[in-house]
TORVOMAR-154390 format. One line per field, with one value per atom (N, C-alpha, C): residue in one letter; z, y, x. Coordinates in steps of 0.1 Angstrom, whole numbers, plus 2048, in hexadecimal, padded with zeros to 3 digits. Each point is the difference from the previous one (the first is absolute). Layout:
type = a, ...
zz = Z, ...
yy = Y, ...
xx = X, ...
This chain:
type = m, m, m, t, t, t, k, k, k, v, v, v, l, l, l, g, g, g, a, a, a, w, w, w, r, r, r, i, i, i, l, l, l, a, a, a, i, i, i, a, a, a, v, v, v, v, v, v, a, a, a, f, f, f, p, p, p, v, v, v, l, l, l, l, l, l, l, l, l, l, l, l, a, a, a, p, p, p, s, s, s, a, a, a, r, r, r, a, a, a, d, d, d, i, i, i, i, i, i, e, e, e, i, i, i, e, e, e, n, n, n, p, p, p, t, t, t, g, g, g, g, g, g, c, c, c, n, n, n, i, i, i, n, n, n, s, s, s, t, t, t, s, s, s, c, c, c, a, a, a, g, g, g, a, a, a, v, v, v, d, d, d, l, l, l, t, t, t, t, t, t, l, l, l, l, l, l, a, a, a, a, a, a, g, g, g, i, i, i, s, s, s, v, v, v, p, p, p, s, s, s, g, g, g, t, t, t, l, l, l, k, k, k, f, f, f, l, l, l, v, v, v, e, e, e, d, d, d, t, t, t, q, q, q, g, g, g, s, s, s, f, f, f, t, t, t, i, i, i, d, d, d, y, y, y, t, t, t, g, g, g, t, t, t, s, s, s, g, g, g, n, n, n, v, v, v, g, g, g, s, s, s, c, c, c, q, q, q, l, l, l, n, n, n, g, g, g, g, g, g, t, t, t, p, p, p, s, s, s, f, f, f, f, f, f, s, s, s, s, s, s, c, c, c, v, v, v, g, g, g, v, v, v, n, n, n, g, g, g, g, g, g, g, g, g, f, f, f, p, p, p, g, g, g, f, f, f, s, s, s, n, n, n, g, g, g, h, h, h, d, d, d, r, r, r, s, s, s, t, t, t, g, g, g, d, d, d, a, a, a, t, t, t, g, g, g, l, l, l, f, f, f, s, s, s, p, p, p, a, a, a, t, t, t, i, i, i, t, t, t, f, f, f, t, t, t, a, a, a, d, d, d, p, p, p, g, g, g, d, d, d, c, c, c, t, t, t, p, p, p, t, t, t, s, s, s, p, p, p, c, c, c, f, f, f, l, l, l, t, t, t, l, l, l, g, g, g, f, f, f, v, v, v, s, s, s, w, w, w, q, q, q, g, g, g, s, s, s, g, g, g, i, i, i, a, a, a, t, t, t, g, g, g, v, v, v, p, p, p, e, e, e, p, p, p, g, g, g, t, t, t, l, l, l, s, s, s, f, f, f, l, l, l, a, a, a, t, t, t, g, g, g, l, l, l, l, l, l, g, g, g, l, l, l, l, l, l, g, g, g, l, l, l, a, a, a, r, r, r, r, r, r, r, r, r, l, l, l, s, s, s, c, c, c
zz = 221, 7FB, 7F8, 7F9, 7F8, 809, 80C, 80A, 805, 802, 805, 7F6, 7F3, 7F6, 7FE, 801, 7FF, 80B, 80C, 80C, 7FE, 7FA, 7FE, 7F5, 7F6, 7F5, 805, 809, 806, 808, 808, 809, 7F7, 7F5, 7F7, 7FA, 7FC, 7FA, 80B, 80C, 80B, 803, 800, 803, 7F5, 7F3, 7F6, 800, 802, 800, 80B, 80C, 80B, 7FE, 7FC, 7FE, 7F4, 7F6, 7F5, 805, 808, 805, 809, 808, 809, 7F9, 7F5, 7F8, 7F9, 7FC, 7F9, 809, 80D, 80A, 801, 801, 801, 80E, 801, 80C, 808, 80D, 809, 802, 800, 802, 80B, 808, 80A, 802, 802, 804, 80D, 80B, 80E, 805, 805, 808, 80E, 809, 80E, 80A, 80B, 80C, 80B, 808, 80A, 80C, 80A, 80B, 7FB, 806, 7FC, 805, 7FA, 805, 807, 806, 806, 80E, 807, 80E, 802, 7F6, 801, 801, 807, 800, 7F8, 7FC, 7F9, 808, 80D, 808, 808, 7FB, 806, 800, 80A, 800, 7F5, 7FC, 7F4, 7FB, 7F4, 7FA, 7F6, 804, 7F8, 7F1, 7F7, 7F2, 7F9, 807, 7FA, 7F7, 7F5, 7F7, 801, 7FE, 800, 7F4, 803, 7F6, 7F5, 805, 7F6, 7F7, 805, 7F8, 7F6, 805, 7F7, 7F4, 803, 7F6, 7F6, 806, 7F7, 7F6, 804, 7F7, 7F5, 803, 7F7, 802, 800, 802, 7F3, 7FC, 7F4, 805, 7FC, 805, 7F5, 804, 7F6, 802, 7F8, 801, 80D, 807, 80D, 80C, 80B, 80C, 805, 804, 804, 80D, 80B, 80C, 806, 806, 806, 80F, 809, 80E, 800, 803, 7FF, 80D, 801, 80B, 7FA, 805, 7FB, 80A, 7FC, 809, 7FA, 7F5, 7F9, 802, 805, 801, 7F3, 7FB, 7F3, 7F5, 7F6, 7F5, 7F3, 7F5, 7F3, 7F7, 7F9, 7F6, 7F2, 7F7, 7F1, 7FA, 7F9, 7F9, 7F1, 7F9, 7F1, 7FC, 7F7, 7FB, 7FB, 800, 7FC, 80A, 7FC, 809, 803, 80B, 804, 7FF, 800, 7FF, 80D, 80B, 80D, 808, 802, 808, 80E, 809, 80E, 809, 809, 80B, 80D, 809, 80C, 80C, 80B, 80E, 808, 802, 806, 80E, 808, 80D, 809, 807, 809, 7FA, 7F3, 7F9, 801, 800, 802, 80D, 809, 80D, 7FD, 7F5, 7FD, 7F3, 7F7, 7F3, 7FE, 7FB, 7FF, 7F2, 7F6, 7F3, 7F6, 7F5, 7F4, 7F4, 7F6, 7F4, 7F4, 7F6, 7F3, 7F5, 7F9, 7F4, 7F4, 7F7, 7F4, 7F5, 7F7, 7F4, 7F5, 7F6, 7F5, 803, 80B, 803, 806, 803, 805, 80F, 805, 80E, 809, 80C, 80A, 80A, 80B, 80A, 80D, 80B, 80E, 80A, 80A, 80B, 7FB, 7F7, 7FA, 7F2, 7FC, 7F2, 800, 7F6, 7FF, 7F7, 806, 7F8, 7FC, 7FF, 7FD, 7F2, 7F7, 7F2, 7FF, 80B, 7FF, 801, 7FE, 800, 804, 805, 803, 7F4, 801, 7F5, 800, 7F4, 7FF, 804, 800, 802, 7F2, 7FC, 7F2, 801, 7FA, 800, 7F7, 804, 80C, 80C, 80B, 80C, 80B, 809, 80C, 80C, 80A, 80C, 80C, 808, 80C, 80C, 80A, 80D, 80A, 807, 809, 80E, 807, 80E, 809, 80B, 80A, 805, 803, 805, 80C, 800, 80B, 7FF, 7F7, 7FF, 7F5, 802, 7F6, 7FD, 80B, 7FF, 803, 7FD, 803, 80F, 809, 80F, 804, 7F8, 803, 7F3, 7FB, 7F3, 800, 7F5, 7FE, 7F8, 804, 7F8, 7FA, 7F3, 7F8, 7F6, 7FB, 7F4, 7F4, 7F6, 7F4, 7F6, 7FB, 7F7, 7F3, 7F5, 7F3, 7FE, 801, 801, 7F4, 7FB, 7F5, 7F4, 7FE, 7F5, 7F3, 7F5, 7F3, 7F7, 7F8, 7F8, 808, 7FC, 808, 7FE, 808, 800, 80A, 801, 809, 80A, 80D, 80A, 806, 800, 805, 80A, 809, 80A, 7FA, 805, 7FD, 80B, 7FE, 80C, 807, 80E, 807, 7FF, 803, 7FE, 807, 80B, 807, 7F8, 7FA, 7F7, 7F4, 7FA, 7F5, 803, 80C, 804, 803, 806, 802, 7F3, 7F6, 7F3, 7FA, 800, 7FA, 807, 80D, 807, 7FC, 7FE, 7FC, 7F2, 7F7, 7F2, 800, 808, 801, 805, 809, 805, 7F6, 7F8, 7F5, 7F5, 7FD, 7F7, 805, 80D, 805, 800, 803, 7FF, 7F2, 7F6, 7F2, 7FC, 804, 7FC, 806, 80D, 806, 7F9, 7FC, 7FA, 7F2, 7F9, 7F3, 800, 80B, 801, 805, 805, 805, 7F4
yy = 59C, 7F6, 806, 80B, 807, 805, 806, 805, 7F5, 7F4, 7F5, 7FB, 800, 7FC, 80A, 80D, 80B, 7FF, 7FC, 7FF, 7F4, 7F5, 7F4, 803, 808, 804, 808, 80A, 808, 7F8, 7F7, 7F7, 7F7, 7FB, 7F7, 808, 80D, 808, 803, 803, 803, 7F4, 7F4, 7F4, 7FD, 804, 7FE, 80B, 80D, 80B, 801, 7FB, 801, 7F9, 7F3, 7F9, 806, 805, 806, 80D, 808, 80C, 7FD, 7F5, 7FC, 7FB, 7F9, 7FC, 80C, 80A, 80C, 80A, 7FF, 80A, 7FE, 80B, 7FE, 7FA, 7F7, 7FA, 809, 801, 808, 7F9, 807, 7FA, 808, 7FA, 807, 7F8, 808, 7FA, 806, 7F9, 805, 7F9, 808, 7FA, 805, 7F7, 803, 7F9, 806, 7FA, 800, 7F6, 7FF, 7F7, 7FF, 7F7, 7F2, 7F9, 7F2, 7F8, 7F4, 7F6, 7F5, 7F7, 7F4, 803, 809, 803, 808, 806, 809, 80E, 809, 80E, 807, 80C, 807, 801, 802, 801, 7F4, 7F4, 7F3, 7FE, 7F8, 7FD, 7F6, 7F8, 7F6, 7FD, 7FA, 7FD, 7F4, 7F4, 7F4, 802, 7FC, 800, 80D, 80A, 80D, 7FF, 806, 801, 80E, 800, 80D, 809, 80C, 809, 803, 803, 804, 7F4, 7F4, 7F4, 7FD, 802, 7FD, 80A, 80D, 80A, 7FF, 7FC, 7FF, 7F4, 7F6, 7F5, 803, 80A, 804, 7F8, 806, 7F9, 800, 7F4, 7FF, 803, 80B, 803, 7FC, 7F6, 7FC, 808, 7FE, 806, 7FA, 809, 7FC, 806, 7F8, 805, 7F7, 806, 7F9, 807, 7F8, 806, 7F8, 807, 7FA, 805, 7F7, 804, 803, 80C, 804, 806, 7FF, 807, 80C, 80C, 80C, 804, 800, 805, 80C, 805, 80C, 80C, 7FF, 80C, 803, 80C, 804, 7F7, 7FE, 7F8, 804, 7FD, 805, 7F4, 7FF, 7F5, 806, 7FA, 803, 7F6, 804, 7F7, 802, 7F5, 801, 7F5, 804, 7F6, 808, 7F9, 806, 80A, 809, 80B, 7FF, 805, 800, 80E, 802, 80E, 807, 7F8, 807, 7FB, 809, 7FC, 805, 7F8, 804, 7F9, 808, 7F9, 803, 7F7, 801, 7FC, 807, 7FC, 7FC, 7F3, 7FA, 7FB, 7FF, 7FA, 809, 7FA, 808, 805, 7FE, 805, 80F, 809, 80E, 804, 7F7, 802, 7FF, 7F9, 7FE, 806, 803, 806, 80D, 80A, 80D, 802, 7F9, 803, 7F5, 800, 7F9, 809, 7FF, 809, 7F7, 802, 7F9, 80A, 7FE, 808, 7F8, 805, 7F9, 803, 7F7, 802, 807, 805, 806, 80E, 806, 80D, 801, 7F4, 800, 804, 806, 804, 7F4, 802, 7F5, 800, 7F9, 7FE, 7FF, 802, 7FF, 7FD, 7F8, 7FC, 7FD, 7F7, 7FE, 805, 803, 805, 80F, 805, 80E, 806, 808, 805, 80F, 804, 80E, 803, 7F6, 803, 7FE, 7FE, 7FE, 7F1, 7F7, 7F2, 7F9, 7F4, 7F8, 7FE, 802, 7FD, 7F1, 7FC, 7F2, 7FE, 7F3, 7FC, 7FE, 808, 800, 7FB, 7F5, 7FA, 808, 801, 7FC, 809, 7FB, 808, 7FD, 80A, 7FE, 804, 7F7, 802, 7FF, 80B, 801, 800, 7F8, 800, 805, 80B, 807, 7FD, 7F9, 7FD, 80C, 800, 80A, 7FE, 80A, 7FF, 7F7, 7F6, 7F7, 7F4, 7FF, 7F4, 7F7, 7F3, 7F6, 800, 7FD, 800, 7F1, 7FD, 7F3, 7FC, 80A, 7FC, 801, 806, 801, 7FE, 7F4, 7FD, 802, 803, 800, 7F4, 7FA, 7F5, 806, 7FE, 806, 7F6, 802, 7F9, 80A, 7FC, 808, 7FA, 808, 7FB, 807, 7F8, 805, 7FC, 80A, 7FC, 805, 7F8, 803, 803, 7F9, 802, 7FC, 809, 7FD, 7FD, 7F6, 7FD, 7F9, 803, 7FA, 809, 7FD, 808, 7FB, 808, 7FC, 80C, 7FD, 80A, 7FD, 809, 7FE, 80C, 7FD, 80A, 809, 80C, 80A, 800, 7FD, 7FF, 80E, 7FF, 80C, 805, 80D, 805, 7F9, 7FA, 7F8, 7F4, 7F9, 7F5, 804, 80C, 805, 803, 807, 803, 7F4, 7F6, 7F3, 7FA, 800, 7FA, 808, 80D, 808, 7FE, 7FE, 7FD, 7F3, 7F6, 7F3, 800, 808, 801, 807, 80B, 807, 7F6, 7F8, 7F6, 7F6, 7FC, 7F6, 807, 80D, 807, 802, 803, 801, 7F3, 7F5, 7F3, 7FC, 803, 7FD, 809, 80C, 809, 7FB, 7FC, 7FB, 7F3, 7F7, 7F4, 803, 80A, 803, 807, 807, 808, 7F6, 7F5, 7F6, 7F8
xx = 6A8, 808, 80C, 7FE, 80A, 80B, 7FC, 809, 809, 7FB, 808, 80A, 7FC, 809, 80B, 7FC, 80A, 80B, 7FB, 809, 80A, 7FA, 809, 80A, 7FC, 809, 80C, 7FC, 80B, 809, 7FB, 808, 809, 7FB, 808, 80B, 7FE, 80A, 80B, 7FB, 80A, 809, 7FA, 807, 80B, 7FD, 80A, 80A, 7FB, 809, 80A, 7FD, 809, 80D, 800, 80C, 808, 7FA, 807, 807, 7F9, 807, 80B, 7FE, 80B, 80C, 7FF, 80B, 807, 7F8, 806, 806, 7FD, 806, 80F, 807, 80F, 803, 80A, 803, 809, 7FE, 809, 80D, 80A, 80E, 807, 807, 808, 80D, 80A, 80D, 804, 7FF, 802, 80C, 80A, 80B, 7FE, 7FF, 7FD, 80A, 801, 806, 7F6, 7FF, 7F6, 805, 7F8, 803, 802, 80A, 802, 7F5, 7FE, 7F6, 807, 7F8, 805, 805, 7FB, 803, 80D, 805, 80C, 7FB, 808, 7FE, 80B, 7FE, 80A, 80D, 800, 80C, 803, 7FC, 803, 80F, 805, 80E, 804, 7F6, 802, 7F2, 800, 7F4, 803, 7FA, 803, 7FC, 808, 7FD, 803, 804, 803, 80D, 800, 80C, 806, 80D, 806, 7FC, 7FB, 7FB, 80A, 80D, 80A, 803, 801, 803, 7F5, 7F3, 7F5, 800, 802, 7FF, 80C, 80C, 80C, 7FE, 7F9, 7FE, 7F5, 7F8, 7F5, 7F4, 7F5, 7F3, 7F8, 7FC, 7F8, 7F1, 7FA, 7F3, 7F6, 7F8, 7F5, 7F3, 7F7, 7F3, 7F9, 7F9, 7FA, 806, 801, 806, 80B, 80B, 80C, 805, 802, 805, 80C, 809, 80C, 801, 803, 804, 80F, 803, 80E, 806, 80D, 807, 808, 7FC, 807, 80A, 80D, 80B, 807, 7FB, 806, 7F8, 7F4, 7F7, 7FA, 802, 7FA, 805, 7F7, 804, 7F9, 806, 7FA, 7FF, 7F5, 7FD, 7FF, 807, 7FE, 7F7, 7F6, 7F7, 800, 802, 7FF, 7F6, 7F7, 7F6, 7F4, 7F4, 7F4, 7FB, 7F8, 7FB, 7F1, 7FC, 7F2, 7FB, 7F3, 7FB, 7FE, 802, 800, 80C, 80A, 80C, 7FE, 806, 7FE, 80B, 806, 808, 7F9, 801, 7F8, 807, 7FE, 805, 7F4, 7FE, 7F4, 803, 7F6, 801, 808, 80A, 808, 80D, 802, 80C, 802, 7F6, 803, 807, 800, 808, 80F, 804, 80E, 804, 7F7, 802, 7F9, 806, 7FA, 7F9, 804, 7FA, 804, 7F9, 803, 7FD, 809, 7FF, 803, 7F8, 802, 803, 80B, 804, 7FE, 7F7, 7FD, 80A, 802, 808, 7F8, 806, 7F9, 7FB, 804, 7FB, 7F2, 7FA, 7F3, 800, 7F5, 800, 802, 806, 802, 7F5, 803, 7F6, 807, 7F9, 806, 7F5, 804, 7F7, 7F2, 7FE, 7F3, 7FF, 7F5, 7FE, 802, 808, 802, 7F4, 7F8, 7F4, 802, 80D, 802, 7FC, 7FF, 7FB, 7F1, 7F9, 7F2, 7FC, 809, 7FE, 80D, 7FE, 80C, 809, 80D, 809, 803, 805, 804, 80E, 804, 80E, 806, 809, 806, 80E, 803, 80D, 80A, 80D, 806, 7FC, 7FD, 7FC, 809, 802, 808, 7F7, 7FF, 7F8, 809, 800, 808, 7F8, 803, 7FA, 80B, 7FC, 809, 7FD, 80A, 7FF, 803, 7FB, 803, 80E, 808, 80E, 800, 80A, 802, 7F7, 7F6, 7F8, 805, 7FD, 804, 80F, 807, 80F, 805, 80D, 805, 7FE, 801, 7FE, 7F1, 7F8, 7F1, 7F8, 800, 7F9, 7F1, 7FA, 7F2, 7FB, 7F5, 7FA, 7F3, 800, 7F5, 7FB, 7F4, 7FB, 801, 808, 802, 7F6, 7F7, 7F6, 7FF, 7FD, 7FD, 7F1, 7F7, 7F2, 7F8, 7F6, 7F8, 808, 80B, 809, 7FB, 802, 7FC, 80C, 7FF, 80B, 80B, 80D, 80B, 80C, 80A, 80D, 80A, 80B, 80A, 803, 800, 803, 80E, 809, 80D, 803, 80A, 803, 80B, 800, 80A, 80A, 80D, 809, 801, 800, 801, 80F, 802, 80E, 80B, 7FD, 80B, 804, 7F7, 803, 808, 7FC, 807, 80F, 802, 80D, 809, 7F9, 807, 804, 7F8, 803, 80B, 800, 80A, 80E, 800, 80C, 806, 7F7, 805, 805, 7FA, 805, 80D, 802, 80D, 80B, 7FD, 809, 805, 7F6, 803, 809, 7FD, 808, 80E, 802, 80D, 808, 7F9, 806, 804, 7F8, 803, 80C, 800, 80B, 80D, 800, 80C, 805, 7F7, 804, 806, 7FB, 805, 80E, 802, 80D, 80B, 7FD, 80B, 805
């Protein structure tokens, strides 16, 4: 009888201790930025994909990234692209090329702010453990030469997965856009100078 009571006592302690330990355990956090095959019957190299938004336009407007998972069906006509993220940070940062995207993209690299180690093609374990995503962070997806162009677009799902906290993701203009902007500004300066001299 004493052995039975002892077993019940151990079971009762275990039933109480398990939920307490579960509540005290640190929660895992991950901030994953990924590109993957599109959903809804589209392929990466489809000629069109209903509902896709232009990647450059989406990133130029800025994406408010909430806690949880957020995905967009996008049309990429610029090839490589870079995202700047500002906001709260997670303890595991990752960028990923999933599904068929490695056939069109060669790498993804994350550069953390504050001097923290970055990450590439998944979790960077060079420090013995996965590094976090520390804001402000810059994540670059590099397309293979000749892929994802205006004449041969790529359709992708851009995802912010298992996101902790919240922040803003914006696109970094590619050099062609910057030179176009600079040319426009120089033209406006020339026009203003001409009007002032008359």
